[in-house]
C-alpha positions, -999 to 999 in steps of 0.1 A, spaced: 854 804 -415 864 773 -434 844 767 -465 821 737 -461 815 743 -424 777 739 -420 771 759 -389 791 786 -373 779 778 -338 782 742 -326 767 734 -290 776 699 -277 759 680 -249 785 663 -226 773 630 -211 768 604 -237 778 627 -265 814 637 -257 821 614 -228 808 581 -213 803 587 -176 784 555 -169 808 538 -144 811 568 -121 774 576 -122 763 539 -117 787 535 -87 772 567 -71 737 556 -77 743 522 -61 758 539 -30 729 563 -29 703 536 -29 721 516 -4 722 546 19 684 548 20 680 509 22 668 504 -13 680 477 -38 702 492 -66 685 497 -99 695 476 -129 723 491 -151 699 496 -180 676 517 -158 705 538 -146 715 544 -182 681 559 -189 687 584 -161 718 599 -175 714 633 -191 686 651 -172 694 661 -136 697 628 -116 679 643 -86 647 640 -107 651 603 -110 658 600 -73 627 620 -65 606 597 -87 621 564 -75 624 571 -38 593 594 -31 576 565 -14 602 566 14 593 601 24 604 636 16 640 632 30 650 600 12 657 616 -22 677 644 -7 697 619 13 703 598 -18 713 628 -38 738 640 -12 754 605 -11 755 604 -49 773 638 -51 798 628 -25 807 597 -45 806 614 -79 824 646 -70 852 627 -52 865 604 -79 834 592 -98 835 619 -124 871 613 -132 863 577 -143 845 590 -174 860 580 -207 862 602 -239 843 588 -269 869 580 -296 871 607 -322 854 635 -302 885 654 -292 897 655 -328 862 666 -339 861 695 -314 897 705 -324 887 704 -361 856 727 -355 877 751 -334 904 752 -360 878 758 -387 866 790 -369 834 777 -354 821 789 -320 822 756 -300 807 751 -266 793 726 -242 758 729 -228 751 703 -200 729 698 -170 759 685 -151 770 710 -124 794 736 -137 824 729 -113 825 692 -121 820 698 -158 850 721 -159 870 694 -140 861 667 -166 869 689 -196 903 698 -182 910 662 -174 904 653 -211 923 683 -224 892 698 -240 886 731 -221 911 752 -241 894 742 -274 860 754 -262 847 789 -265 822 784 -236 809 760 -211 772 765 -200 761 744 -170 742 751 -138 760 767 -110 751 762 -74 725 789 -75 710 778 -109 695 744 -99 663 752 -119 682 758 -152 669 739 -182 688 727 -212 669 752 -234 679 781 -212 716 770 -213 715 769 -250 700 804 -251 727 816 -228 754 800 -251 738 817 -282 740 851 -266 777 845 -258 783 832 -294 767 863 -310 787 886 -287 818 868 -297 810 876 -334 795 843 -346 765 847 -368 770 838 -404 753 804 -405 731 801 -373 738 771 -351 732 735 -341 728 715 -309 744 681 -309 732 656 -283 720 621 -274 687 628 -256 653 642 -266 659 673 -243 689 683 -265 668 682 -297 639 700 -279 664 728 -267 675 732 -303 640 736 -316 630 760 -288 660 782 -298 654 780 -335 685 759 -341 692 727 -359 693 695 -338 716 666 -347 714 635 -326 741 610 -318 733 572 -317 761 562 -293 748 579 -262 721 571 -236 690 581 -255 671 554 -274 667 559 -311 629 563 -307 635 591 -281 657 610 -305 634 605 -335 603 617 -318 619 651 -316 626 651 -353 663 658 -355 678 671 -387 701 640 -388 713 613 -364 750 604 -366 761 569 -360 797 577 -353 820 607 -346 833 603 -381 798 606 -396 791 636 -372 822 654 -386 809 650 -421 774 663 -411 790 693 -394 812 700 -425 847 693 -412 852 660 -430 872 632 -416 886 632 -380 
């Protein structure tokens, strides 16, 4: 373990924190709404849906059309996103270097995300990140009811089994649910300001700190400049 490393377990959110998936998600949402005859939401509204399971937003927005509309919209979205939309995500500058630095410093580094497991693995491989991660914790097809808190708990069990345990851990993310998952698992929460969560959303969950750039995040985590 490198001296100065603040936590021995670092659990990253994916969307908004490591990658910017907006273009692929927005395109899928527009197709989904068109499929059920509804006008597409504004981009800013779509941005607010990124992070939690998008099916929740469809259920809330399309419930007035009847019980089948949200399911039809979600199926259309998945068809679009799983067949090219996910690959349009871009990596936030500095995040690959930060993950490599943490991995090289001896931290247990993992991703915890509500994005489905298969597509998460595809995205991480696409951006040459999978080999630098000790774990990926995301819902599988039979875990649709997973929560961010339960995924963080699963990651912690794996981290401790792998020998991590000197300095506890931290959850890094851009949404309130990330900070809430940290608190429920007795971990520190560090927010990032470049994602999809508004500053007020993060601050209401009382994160330990909020980083304004990957460079600042590297300093907070104890691996210096990236």
